[in-house]
Every structure is written in structure tokens, then in C-alpha cells.
VEXVO-917347 format. One record per residue (C-alpha): y, z, x. Coordinates in steps of 0.1 Angstrom, whole numbers, plus 2048, in hexadecimal, padded with zeros to 3 digits. Layout:
<pts>
YZX...
</pts>
This chain:
<pts>
0D11263680E913B3530EF15F35E0DB17A34D0E619D3470CF1B93530D91D633E0C01F333F0BC20C3230D32253330EF20A3350EF20530F1042182F610D2162D212B1FE2CD1231E82EB1281C32E41201A12F312B17F2E712C15A2EF13613A2DE12011C2D512A0FA2C71140ED2AB10E0CA2B70FB0AC2AB0E50AF2C90DE0D42C20D30CB29E0BD0AF2AA0AD0C52C40A60E02AA0970C62930800BB2AE0760DE2B80710EB2940640CC28307E0D226808D0AF2600990B823D0B209E2330CC0B922C0CD0BD2520C609A25D0D10802430F707E23C0F306721E0DB07F20D0EE09E21710E0902070FD0921E60F60B81E910E0D51E11160D62071260B42061170AA2280FE0B42420FA0D824C0E80E526B0C80F92680D011E2610B512827A0CA11A2960E11382920C314F2920B713F2B20D81472C20D016B2BD0B31662D50CC15C2F00E21792E70C51922EC0B31813090D217831E0EE18F3140E51AF3020D11BE3130C519F3250A919F33E0991BF3320981B630D0781B52F80831A62D70701B82BB07F1AC29B09D19B28B0AB1992670C217C25E0D81742410E715123F10915623011913423410C11324110E10826511E0E626811D0CD28413D0CF2981420F429114A10C2AE13912D2A913B1502B911A1622BD11F1882BF1091A62C21131CB2BE0FD1E82C60F91FD2A60DE2162B10CE2222D10AC2342CE0A22462EE07F2502E007522B2DD08C21B2F60982042D90BA1F92CE0C61EA2AE0E01CE2B10F61C02960F419A29A10E18128E11715D29013B15728614F13628116B13829B18212228618613B26917315A27415A15625713816525B11D14B25C0FD15F2640F71842690DB19D26D0CC1B82830B61B62A209E1D12AD09A1CF2D30851E42EB0961E830D07B1E832708E1F7345
</pts>
């Protein structure tokens, strides 16, 4: 089992970051298709996807948003996270074969509610382009 951070509220400060890399693989796209039931041909049919403005298959944008769950639940803050909400903007498509960096940066710490706001990003490591970004609101339970 992967290691999990155990940051308590008092351990967290504005500017704190966490990050990890993820490869967008065929297997990941197929697994997400099975989980979500989204078998749209833009994601699953290369012949169809070639006829679109994307020129080929793209991965489901929600895959990047799902990676934010790993960021919050495993890295920042980890064990003591209660994920309350997430915004997501899909800036550029995820493509199969892409290596991505998932990053979170603490923007706000609210002692009255034991909540933090985290800027969330998925970045293409090849050219540092922003693929998906948003903000997470997280209650830290310890």
C-alpha cells in the first residue's frame, strides 16, 4: 500500500505544496471508462476521434480531476482530510502517453473551521502546459 501523509491542521501553512507524477496510459483510460460508464468515442474510438478537431483520442478530463482526490487523500493533508468541494477547469486535453505532474499548493488556512483551500493543478511535464486546474476545500480533522 502506498504511504499516506498524516498532516494535522497545525502542520499546514500557506504555501505548502505536494506533487506527484502520473502517466496517462491506455489502461488508465479503459479503467476510467469502466468505472464511469463514459465510452464516448472521442475517448475510446481512434477512427472517430481522428475526425474531430483533436485529431485523435483524448483521455477523459475527469481523470485529471480524480487525481486531485489522490492529492488530497494521500499527500496534502492525507489521512486527516475530509474533501468538501472541488472546482475544475479543463484547459487542454489529456492525451494517452502523456506524463503529468499533479500539484497542490495551500492558498488559505482557516483556523475557525479547520479548513484549507488548495490550488490544484495537472501539468503536462513535456512542455509545462496547464491541463487542468481548480481549487479544493478540505477540512482537516486532526
